[in-house]
C-alpha positions, 0 to 999 in steps of 0.5 A: 500500500505504501509503495502504491502511494509513493509510486503515485506521488512520484509519477504524479509530480514528474508528470505534472512537471512534464505537462505544460499548462497543467490545470492543477498548477495553482494548487499548493500544499496538501491538496497539491500532493493529494492531486499528484497521488490521485493522478499518479495512481490513475496514470499507473493503472492506465500505464499498466493497461496500455503497456502490460495488458495491451502491448505485453511489455513490462512486469505483471505488478501494477504498483511497483517502481519497475513500471515507473516509466509507464506510470509517468506516461499514463499520468501525462495522458490522464493529465491531458484528458482531465485538463481538456474536460476541465477547460471545456467545462470552464472549471478550475482546480481548487 
């Protein structure tokens, strides 16, 4: 469980740094950390589905640091999609 949270945090922070115009960029403190963890966990699941299940690349563990690259790629995809829908609705992050 702790490994999943750490993976989510690391993947979320790195993906947020790599994504220009992040809709969560105005957040600070614990809400920013929680958003990074949630985005990172969603990205880890998406990365697992794309690379391990879809393409057959990688190991079979979802939340381990061996899949950090796929988790970061999945998190960037999640950030772009969430940002698109949040901008379309005209809402902003907390």
